[in-house]
Backbone as numpy.savetxt, mean C-alpha at the origin, in Angstrom:
# Nx Ny Nz CAx CAy CAz Cx Cy Cz
1.21 -22.60 6.38 0.23 -22.89 5.00 0.74 -22.41 3.63
0.84 -23.44 2.67 1.41 -22.74 1.71 0.32 -22.06 0.71
0.90 -20.85 0.07 0.09 -19.85 -0.30 0.57 -20.09 -1.86
1.27 -21.17 -2.06 0.67 -21.49 -3.52 1.60 -20.58 -4.34
2.38 -19.64 -3.81 3.07 -18.09 -4.46 4.58 -18.87 -5.19
5.25 -19.79 -5.35 6.22 -20.30 -6.03 6.41 -20.02 -7.21
7.49 -19.09 -7.74 7.70 -18.84 -9.08 6.69 -18.07 -9.66
5.68 -17.55 -8.99 4.96 -16.48 -9.41 5.59 -15.23 -9.23
5.49 -14.03 -10.31 6.06 -13.33 -10.41 5.27 -11.81 -10.11
5.47 -11.37 -9.08 4.89 -10.18 -8.58 5.71 -8.97 -8.48
5.34 -7.41 -8.48 5.62 -6.05 -8.22 5.01 -5.68 -7.10
5.94 -4.92 -6.16 5.78 -4.27 -5.17 6.24 -2.54 -5.68
5.43 -1.94 -4.95 6.15 -0.38 -5.39 6.33 0.15 -4.01
6.72 1.27 -3.48 7.18 1.36 -2.07 7.33 0.90 -1.06
8.50 -0.03 -2.16 9.12 -1.66 -1.24 10.29 -1.60 -0.25
11.09 -0.08 -0.65 12.00 0.20 0.69 12.28 0.16 1.99
11.19 0.35 2.77 10.70 0.62 4.30 9.53 -0.14 4.25
9.38 -0.05 5.54 8.16 -0.46 6.16 7.32 -1.84 5.37
6.12 -1.26 5.34 5.42 -2.19 4.65 5.75 -2.87 3.54
6.06 -2.41 2.49 6.20 -2.44 1.17 7.80 -3.31 1.49
8.51 -2.73 2.18 9.78 -4.20 2.25 9.27 -5.38 3.38
8.64 -5.27 4.07 7.69 -6.50 4.29 6.97 -7.30 3.49
6.31 -6.84 2.69 5.32 -7.64 1.67 6.37 -7.79 0.44
7.72 -7.71 0.42 8.75 -7.89 -0.83 9.28 -9.04 0.20
9.56 -8.88 1.05 10.20 -10.44 1.79 9.35 -11.64 2.11
8.25 -11.03 2.14 7.35 -12.34 2.15 6.88 -13.13 1.04
6.80 -12.61 -0.17 6.51 -13.11 -0.66 7.69 -13.87 -1.76
8.91 -13.33 -1.38 9.89 -13.53 -1.95 10.20 -14.66 -1.00
10.00 -14.87 -0.11 10.23 -15.97 1.00 8.97 -17.05 0.62
7.95 -16.67 -0.05 6.78 -17.86 -0.26 7.55 -17.98 -1.62
8.06 -18.04 -2.38 8.67 -18.48 -3.72 8.69 -17.52 -4.21
8.13 -16.35 -4.52 8.14 -15.57 -5.56 8.84 -14.46 -6.36
9.35 -14.28 -7.53 9.97 -13.71 -7.59 9.68 -12.43 -7.69
9.93 -11.06 -7.13 9.27 -9.89 -6.69 10.51 -8.82 -7.47
9.78 -7.89 -8.30 10.36 -6.39 -8.10 9.99 -5.49 -8.05
10.69 -5.01 -6.67 10.48 -3.91 -5.66 11.12 -2.99 -5.90
10.23 -1.72 -6.70 10.41 -0.17 -7.27 10.18 0.53 -5.39
11.56 1.29 -5.77 11.67 2.22 -4.85 11.91 3.76 -5.28
12.33 5.01 -4.41 13.49 5.65 -4.99 14.87 5.50 -4.56
15.03 4.56 -3.60 15.68 4.51 -2.80 16.42 2.70 -2.61
17.01 2.06 -3.12 17.07 0.77 -2.94 18.10 -0.20 -2.44
18.90 0.50 -0.98 19.70 0.03 -0.37 19.32 -1.40 0.24
18.10 -1.10 0.59 17.67 -1.76 2.06 17.11 -3.53 0.99
17.23 -3.37 0.15 16.60 -4.34 -1.03 17.72 -4.79 -1.36
19.01 -5.01 -1.69 20.08 -5.07 -1.81 20.53 -6.73 -1.62
20.76 -7.69 -2.05 20.97 -9.15 -1.90 20.15 -9.85 -1.37
18.78 -9.70 -1.62 17.98 -10.33 -1.22 17.05 -11.34 -2.31
17.20 -12.33 -1.99 17.36 -13.43 -2.70 15.83 -13.35 -3.48
15.86 -13.59 -4.46 14.46 -13.38 -5.24 13.97 -11.87 -5.57
14.76 -10.79 -5.12 13.73 -9.94 -5.27 14.69 -8.61 -6.17
14.21 -8.00 -7.00 15.15 -7.65 -8.03 14.75 -5.84 -8.12
15.50 -5.00 -7.26 15.15 -3.95 -6.65 15.02 -2.81 -8.27
14.76 -1.69 -8.16 14.15 -0.79 -9.62 14.29 0.10 -8.51
15.31 1.44 -9.14 15.22 2.29 -8.46 14.53 3.78 -9.22
13.28 3.64 -8.83 12.46 4.98 -9.84 11.36 5.59 -8.91
11.27 6.94 -9.02 10.31 7.45 -8.42 8.80 7.35 -9.33
7.98 6.69 -8.69 6.81 6.78 -9.23 5.71 7.87 -9.48
5.73 8.85 -8.81 5.42 10.22 -9.18 5.45 11.01 -10.91
7.00 10.95 -11.11 7.88 10.99 -12.49 6.46 10.02 -13.65
6.26 11.60 -14.86 5.63 10.54 -15.69 6.49 9.12 -16.19
5.45 8.05 -17.00 6.68 6.79 -16.66 6.83 6.00 -15.50
7.19 5.90 -14.35 7.50 5.87 -13.36 6.92 4.31 -13.16
5.34 4.35 -13.36 4.86 2.91 -12.99 4.67 2.38 -14.04
4.77 2.47 -14.86 5.11 1.76 -15.96 6.10 0.64 -16.59
7.29 1.70 -15.93 8.58 1.62 -16.36 8.65 0.28 -15.45
7.97 0.23 -14.14 8.30 -0.91 -13.16 7.57 -2.19 -13.94
6.73 -1.83 -14.10 5.62 -3.20 -14.71 6.49 -3.53 -15.96
6.87 -2.95 -16.48 7.41 -3.36 -17.86 9.07 -4.54 -17.13
9.45 -4.01 -16.32 10.53 -4.71 -15.62 10.37 -5.81 -15.28
9.59 -5.86 -14.46 8.91 -7.57 -14.20 8.96 -7.83 -15.32
8.04 -7.55 -16.03 7.94 -8.20 -17.63 8.83 -9.08 -18.57
9.81 -8.12 -18.61 10.79 -8.35 -19.29 11.55 -9.05 -18.72
12.15 -9.15 -17.51 12.60 -10.65 -16.66 11.80 -11.57 -16.38
10.61 -12.08 -16.56 10.07 -12.94 -16.15 8.76 -13.78 -17.25
8.72 -12.51 -17.87 7.73 -13.15 -19.00 6.06 -12.54 -18.78
5.89 -12.74 -17.28 4.89 -12.65 -17.26 4.48 -11.38 -16.24
3.41 -11.16 -15.54 3.37 -10.46 -14.42 1.85 -10.93 -13.59
2.32 -11.87 -12.12 0.71 -12.64 -11.47 0.49 -11.58 -10.41
0.82 -10.75 -9.98 0.67 -9.87 -8.88 0.99 -8.71 -8.79
0.03 -7.74 -8.36 0.98 -6.66 -8.34 0.88 -6.16 -6.79
1.42 -5.43 -6.57 0.88 -4.84 -4.71 1.45 -3.33 -4.82
0.13 -2.27 -4.95 0.21 -0.69 -5.08 0.22 -0.67 -3.37
1.80 0.06 -3.03 2.09 -0.08 -2.04 1.83 1.22 -1.37
2.86 2.14 -2.37 3.74 3.14 -2.40 3.01 4.30 -1.95
2.67 5.16 -0.59 2.16 6.27 -0.03 2.99 6.74 0.71
2.48 8.05 1.41 2.98 8.54 2.06 2.28 10.44 2.48
1.79 10.62 3.57 0.90 11.66 4.48 1.94 12.97 5.16
1.27 14.16 4.63 1.73 15.19 5.51 0.66 15.79 6.67
0.84 15.85 7.47 -0.14 16.31 8.30 -0.82 17.83 7.82
-1.93 17.83 8.15 -2.24 19.60 7.68 -2.59 19.71 9.29
-1.61 20.63 10.10 -1.72 20.95 11.05 -2.10 22.27 11.49
-2.33 23.17 9.85 -2.47 24.92 9.94 -4.25 24.63 9.80
-4.64 23.94 8.97 -6.27 23.90 8.88 -6.29 23.85 7.25
-7.27 23.64 6.76 -7.90 23.42 5.82 -7.23 24.93 4.45
-7.49 25.67 4.85 -7.44 26.61 4.04 -5.60 26.94 3.75
-5.27 26.41 4.80 -3.74 26.19 4.32 -3.61 25.01 3.69
-4.29 24.54 3.30 -4.01 23.22 2.30 -3.95 23.69 0.98
-3.33 23.57 -0.41 -2.95 24.56 -1.57 -3.86 23.41 -2.68
-3.93 23.83 -3.66 -4.21 22.50 -4.69 -3.00 22.26 -4.33
-1.98 22.47 -4.75 -0.13 22.06 -4.89 -0.76 20.29 -4.09
-0.56 21.10 -2.81 -0.84 19.97 -1.61 -1.71 18.48 -1.86
-2.62 18.52 -2.52 -4.13 17.89 -2.82 -3.63 17.33 -4.08
-2.40 17.52 -5.28 -2.19 17.36 -6.28 -0.88 16.66 -5.95
-0.16 16.81 -5.42 0.58 15.63 -4.74 0.46 14.04 -4.50
-0.43 14.58 -3.18 -0.47 14.01 -2.29 -1.69 12.81 -3.56
-2.44 13.09 -4.38 -3.11 12.30 -5.08 -2.06 12.01 -6.49
-1.21 12.45 -6.50 -0.19 11.63 -7.35 0.25 10.45 -6.54
0.75 10.87 -5.47 1.27 9.57 -4.67 0.84 8.57 -4.27
-0.57 8.78 -3.42 -1.43 8.20 -3.37 -2.53 7.16 -3.63
-2.44 7.97 -5.12 -3.68 7.85 -5.75 -3.01 7.14 -7.53
-2.16 8.21 -8.14 -2.53 7.97 -9.06 -0.95 7.28 -9.63
-0.10 7.24 -9.11 1.12 6.35 -8.56 0.46 4.32 -9.20
-0.36 4.11 -8.42 -1.01 2.92 -8.19 -2.23 2.90 -9.12
-2.80 3.58 -9.93 -4.02 4.05 -10.54 -2.92 3.49 -12.52
-1.66 4.20 -12.30 -0.93 4.02 -13.17 -0.34 3.08 -13.28
0.23 2.51 -12.46 0.62 0.75 -11.71 -0.59 -0.14 -12.80
-1.56 0.10 -11.57 -2.45 -0.66 -12.33 -3.23 -1.02 -14.07
-2.97 0.27 -14.48 -3.65 0.48 -15.75 -2.11 -1.00 -16.86
-1.19 -0.20 -16.53 -0.21 -1.23 -16.69 -0.20 -2.32 -16.60
-0.43 -3.13 -15.81 -0.41 -4.47 -15.14 -1.81 -5.29 -15.32
-2.56 -4.20 -15.76 -3.87 -4.95 -16.62 -3.55 -5.40 -17.90
-3.02 -4.18 -18.34 -2.45 -4.64 -19.77 -1.89 -5.82 -19.97
-0.97 -6.35 -19.11 -0.04 -7.47 -19.44 -0.98 -9.19 -18.88
-2.01 -8.62 -17.68 -3.06 -9.75 -17.29 -4.27 -9.96 -18.13
-4.48 -8.93 -18.65 -5.59 -9.35 -19.51 -5.40 -10.22 -20.47
-3.56 -10.26 -21.08 -3.13 -11.24 -21.83 -3.47 -12.99 -21.55
-2.90 -12.38 -20.00 -2.61 -13.96 -19.50 -4.04 -14.48 -19.22
-4.87 -13.83 -18.85 -6.18 -14.13 -18.73 -6.36 -14.49 -16.88
-5.22 -14.07 -16.29 -5.32 -13.95 -15.11 -4.11 -13.08 -14.56
-4.53 -12.69 -12.79 -3.66 -12.06 -12.44 -4.02 -11.61 -11.25
-3.41 -10.59 -10.07 -4.25 -10.06 -8.66 -3.67 -9.02 -8.31
-4.05 -8.37 -7.73 -3.71 -6.69 -7.58 -4.46 -6.24 -6.18
-3.42 -6.15 -5.37 -3.99 -5.37 -4.05 -3.44 -4.32 -3.75
-4.30 -3.60 -3.67 -3.54 -2.41 -2.77 -3.85 -1.96 -1.40
-2.67 -1.15 -1.32 -2.73 -0.73 0.37 -3.23 0.65 0.58
-4.72 0.30 1.31 -5.29 2.08 1.29 -5.01 2.00 2.58
-5.75 2.23 3.39 -5.97 3.35 5.30 -6.73 3.44 5.56
-7.01 3.16 6.41 -8.73 3.43 7.55 -8.92 5.11 7.18
-7.86 5.58 6.93 -8.33 7.29 6.61 -9.45 7.51 5.53
-9.28 6.50 4.77 -10.07 6.01 3.50 -11.70 6.61 4.01
-12.12 6.51 5.28 -12.94 6.09 5.60 -13.64 6.24 7.01
-12.82 5.96 8.24 -13.00 5.96 9.11 -12.71 7.74 9.79
-13.19 7.97 10.31 -13.48 9.30 11.29 -12.81 10.11 10.31
-13.57 10.95 8.97 -12.41 11.23 7.91 -12.45 12.98 8.94
-10.46 13.18 8.41 -9.89 13.52 9.34 -9.26 14.70 8.81
-9.57 16.06 9.39 -8.60 17.21 8.72 -7.60 17.30 8.52
-6.65 16.59 9.38 -5.16 16.48 9.48 -4.64 15.45 8.34
-5.41 15.05 7.76 -4.85 14.03 6.91 -6.06 14.44 5.53
-6.51 15.26 5.32 -7.71 15.57 4.71 -7.61 14.95 3.04
-6.08 15.60 2.71 -5.91 14.90 0.88 -5.41 13.80 0.76
-4.90 13.16 1.87 -4.26 11.59 2.25 -5.40 10.66 2.33
-6.58 11.14 3.01 -7.69 10.35 3.32 -8.34 10.15 1.90
-8.67 11.42 1.14 -9.79 11.78 -0.30 -9.05 10.80 -1.25
-7.65 10.59 -1.13 -6.55 9.84 -2.30 -6.69 8.92 -1.73
-7.00 7.78 -0.83 -6.84 6.42 -0.45 -8.61 5.89 -0.57
-9.12 6.96 -0.35 -10.60 6.78 -0.77 -11.16 7.07 -2.04
-10.21 7.46 -2.92 -10.35 7.35 -4.64 -10.14 5.42 -5.06
-8.94 5.39 -4.04 -7.69 4.05 -4.51 -8.98 3.43 -4.33
-9.68 2.85 -2.91 -10.68 2.05 -2.81 -11.82 1.98 -3.48
-12.77 2.96 -3.66 -13.42 3.13 -4.87 -13.25 2.66 -6.03
-12.14 2.78 -6.68 -11.50 2.38 -7.91 -11.38 0.55 -8.41
-10.44 0.57 -7.19 -10.85 -0.75 -6.97 -12.26 -1.49 -6.50
-13.09 -1.09 -6.52 -13.95 -1.70 -6.10 -15.21 -1.70 -7.51
-14.85 -0.88 -8.34 -15.21 -0.58 -9.48 -14.90 -1.07 -10.26
-13.21 -1.18 -10.64 -12.33 -2.36 -11.40 -12.45 -4.10 -10.70
-13.36 -4.52 -9.66 -13.26 -5.82 -9.79 -14.37 -6.69 -10.40
-15.63 -5.30 -11.19 -16.62 -5.80 -11.64 -16.16 -6.00 -12.77
-15.41 -4.59 -13.61 -14.79 -4.91 -14.78 -13.62 -6.69 -15.35
-13.27 -6.46 -13.73 -11.87 -7.39 -14.74 -12.07 -8.96 -13.87
-13.19 -9.09 -13.15 -13.69 -10.36 -12.47 -13.88 -11.17 -13.74
-14.67 -11.09 -14.74 -14.79 -11.86 -15.88 -13.65 -12.29 -16.67
-12.39 -11.39 -16.51 -11.45 -11.94 -17.37 -10.28 -12.52 -16.32
-10.72 -12.43 -15.59 -9.57 -13.55 -14.76 -8.66 -12.89 -14.28
-8.89 -11.36 -13.33 -8.13 -10.45 -12.27 -8.72 -10.05 -11.22
-8.19 -10.21 -10.38 -9.10 -9.76 -9.11 -8.38 -8.47 -8.67
-8.78 -7.94 -8.12 -8.44 -6.90 -7.27 -9.77 -6.49 -6.14
-8.29 -6.35 -4.82 -8.56 -6.47 -3.42 -7.97 -5.40 -3.25
-8.31 -4.73 -1.55 -7.37 -3.62 -1.08 -7.30 -4.19 0.29
-6.24 -3.41 0.93 -6.00 -4.00 2.72 -5.32 -2.77 2.89
-6.60 -2.54 4.22 -6.63 -1.08 5.07 -6.09 -1.09 6.56
-4.80 -0.37 6.74 -4.29 -0.79 7.90 -4.90 0.64 8.73
-4.86 0.18 9.93 -4.67 1.62 10.74 -3.44 1.80 11.18
-2.96 2.29 12.43 -1.63 2.57 13.09 -0.63 1.59 12.44
0.07 1.60 11.75 1.11 0.70 11.82 2.69 0.78 12.77
3.28 0.29 12.71 4.86 0.82 13.64 5.72 0.91 12.99
5.79 2.15 11.86 6.36 2.32 11.02 7.22 3.75 11.05
8.06 4.38 10.00 8.46 5.23 10.50 7.19 6.54 10.50
6.58 6.09 8.70 5.73 7.00 8.83 4.82 7.61 10.20
4.28 6.65 11.27 3.88 7.16 12.02 4.71 6.93 13.38
5.82 6.32 13.44 6.65 6.99 14.93 8.11 7.27 14.37
8.25 8.00 13.29 9.70 8.43 12.93 9.91 9.75 13.79
11.46 10.06 12.94 11.20 11.32 13.90 10.60 12.51 13.49
10.47 12.26 12.35 9.36 13.76 11.27 8.01 12.86 11.48
7.29 11.68 11.50 5.78 11.25 11.50 4.98 11.71 11.97
4.02 10.49 12.36 2.47 11.80 13.00 2.86 11.53 13.70
2.91 11.16 15.04 3.21 11.03 16.51 4.25 12.36 16.84
5.36 12.61 16.32 5.82 13.97 16.20 5.67 14.78 16.04
4.60 14.79 15.00 4.00 16.08 13.90 2.88 16.61 15.22
2.02 15.38 15.28 0.69 16.03 16.23 1.69 16.65 17.57
2.68 15.60 18.23 3.13 16.22 19.35 3.27 17.82 19.32
4.42 17.74 18.33 4.89 19.18 18.35 3.69 20.26 17.75
2.95 20.01 17.02 1.88 21.26 17.24 1.11 21.14 18.42
0.92 19.94 18.99 0.09 20.17 20.37 0.43 20.66 21.18
2.43 20.67 21.22 2.92 20.65 22.69 3.45 19.86 23.49
2.82 18.57 23.33 3.03 17.36 23.96 3.86 16.52 23.28
4.30 15.37 24.17 5.23 14.72 23.54 4.76 13.84 22.52
5.96 13.42 21.48 5.25 11.79 20.37 5.16 11.00 21.43
4.96 10.69 22.76 5.05 9.23 23.37 3.46 9.21 23.81
2.89 10.39 24.03 2.03 11.26 24.52 1.04 11.05 23.53
0.94 10.99 22.22 0.42 10.71 20.98 0.25 9.42 20.55
1.22 8.76 20.90 1.20 7.29 20.57 0.30 6.90 21.47
0.80 7.30 22.93 -0.67 6.55 23.84 -1.70 6.51 23.34
-2.16 7.66 23.22 -3.63 8.10 22.96 -3.98 7.38 21.78
-3.26 7.10 20.49 -3.57 6.49 19.47 -4.17 4.76 19.97
-3.09 4.49 20.74 -2.92 2.99 21.23 -4.01 2.73 21.86
-4.60 3.68 23.02 -5.43 3.96 23.88 -6.98 3.26 23.25
-7.34 3.83 21.58 -8.17 3.72 20.75 -8.24 1.92 20.52
-7.40 0.93 20.58 -7.33 0.00 19.67 -7.77 -1.14 21.01
-8.85 -2.20 21.23 -8.51 -2.88 22.27 -7.24 -3.77 22.40
-6.30 -3.61 20.96 -5.10 -4.74 21.21 -4.30 -4.06 21.86
-4.42 -2.48 22.24 -3.44 -2.34 23.07 -2.61 -1.94 22.10
-2.08 -2.26 20.84 -0.77 -2.36 20.28 -1.05 -1.38 18.67
0.20 -0.95 17.86 0.12 -0.67 16.77 0.22 -2.22 15.55
-0.18 -2.42 14.79 -0.33 -3.31 13.66 1.49 -3.42 13.71
2.36 -4.74 13.37 3.66 -4.51 12.41 3.20 -4.88 11.39
4.17 -4.31 10.63 4.55 -4.10 9.06 4.31 -5.51 8.31
4.91 -6.62 9.19 4.82 -8.43 9.28 3.24 -8.55 8.69
2.60 -8.46 9.92 1.31 -8.43 10.00 0.41 -8.19 8.49
0.45 -7.12 8.70 0.09 -6.08 7.15 0.45 -7.25 6.03
2.04 -7.90 5.94 2.46 -8.28 5.07 1.50 -9.22 4.75
1.20 -10.41 5.65 1.00 -11.48 6.05 -0.95 -11.84 5.40
-1.39 -10.49 5.65 -2.76 -10.45 5.12 -2.63 -9.98 3.21
-1.76 -8.97 3.28 -1.20 -8.87 1.71 -1.23 -10.22 0.72
0.23 -10.74 1.20 0.54 -12.45 0.90 -0.92 -13.41 0.81
-1.55 -13.13 1.81 -2.78 -14.06 1.69 -4.17 -14.11 0.44
-3.97 -12.16 0.39 -5.35 -12.09 -0.43 -4.84 -12.02 -1.85
-3.31 -12.13 -2.25 -2.65 -12.16 -3.57 -2.67 -13.60 -3.45
-2.86 -14.44 -2.62 -2.57 -15.64 -3.34 -3.84 -16.71 -3.66
-3.55 -17.65 -4.63 -4.67 -18.28 -5.09 -5.44 -18.91 -4.26
-5.20 -19.30 -2.74 -5.73 -19.68 -1.59 -6.94 -18.75 -1.71
-6.87 -17.52 -2.00 -8.39 -16.27 -1.90 -9.05 -16.49 -3.34
-8.85 -16.93 -4.27 -9.16 -17.05 -5.84 -9.93 -16.45 -6.13
-11.44 -17.00 -5.20 -13.22 -15.70 -5.52 -12.84 -14.90 -4.54
-12.25 -14.25 -4.33 -12.07 -12.91 -3.71 -11.79 -11.99 -4.62
-12.92 -11.02 -4.51 -12.01 -9.68 -5.33 -13.06 -9.05 -4.70
-12.90 -7.36 -5.27 -13.68 -6.14 -4.59 -13.30 -6.17 -3.40
-13.06 -6.91 -2.53 -13.31 -7.00 -0.87 -12.20 -5.96 -0.63
-12.32 -5.17 0.99 -11.70 -4.19 1.81 -11.10 -5.24 3.23
-9.97 -5.13 3.44 -9.93 -6.31 4.20 -9.19 -5.60 5.07
-9.71 -4.65 6.62 -9.15 -4.02 7.28 -8.33 -4.38 8.58
-7.58 -4.00 8.89 -6.24 -4.50 10.13 -5.87 -3.31 10.69
-6.75 -3.70 11.80 -6.28 -1.98 12.95 -6.44 -2.09 14.35
-6.27 -3.91 14.66 -6.41 -3.44 16.13 -7.45 -3.54 16.89
-8.57 -3.36 15.94 -10.46 -3.09 16.62 -10.36 -1.69 16.82
-9.97 -0.65 16.05 -9.69 0.38 15.99 -11.29 0.96 15.66
-11.72 0.35 14.47 -13.09 0.34 14.01 -13.99 0.06 14.71
-15.15 0.77 15.48 -16.03 -0.13 16.04 -17.29 -0.55 15.48
-17.70 -0.07 14.45 -18.86 -0.24 13.01 -18.77 -1.16 12.53
-19.67 -1.77 11.90 -19.79 -3.08 11.55 -19.20 -2.72 9.67
């Protein structure tokens, strides 16, 4: 299916690995010009239609500079994918989670996207069109978990803001939607210092056992792949879904059982 993304201009945050890299590559394959932001950009070098930008999105002005790079290069901005994020597991309980821990998580998982959205909307309003896709997490609403209490709160805030903005921006020709993955086969979950390894170390069990426990809760019997998340993000960003806004699409292998 042609997603009608040829020559669209896109910005993808957190684009050097995992979901972000898969999204940037797919948008480029579909014909978009992608400005891809990350703290390290080696993995993005030499990919056709992708312009890497080394940027720390927690730093003041980082998100705004990334959006400006795309507009300066191409004169417009059609798509923003807010993907950057990260999680630290709070295995020592709530009383050990400091204000600084919450602040850092909110900066990375919420404010970086908020600032990029503000910069993108300023451009998209002038064009009277554009689409924004936030990569959230089922942790925003599924079995709120103290292990990721600050991460879940940040992703819940991002989901709420997207819903609210859809009402304001819809009449201006701008769509905003969310994609919420469950466990994904990336380093965040499966790396040497990922979720499975961290929980396993805390509980005194092997990381593989943690992974198997997670898989047991998913009827499909496996983690989602980054490419599968990217396919959903690209479809939601596409003109093929031009009357969809304020929605949240869950991709979790059936983990969530409620309607």
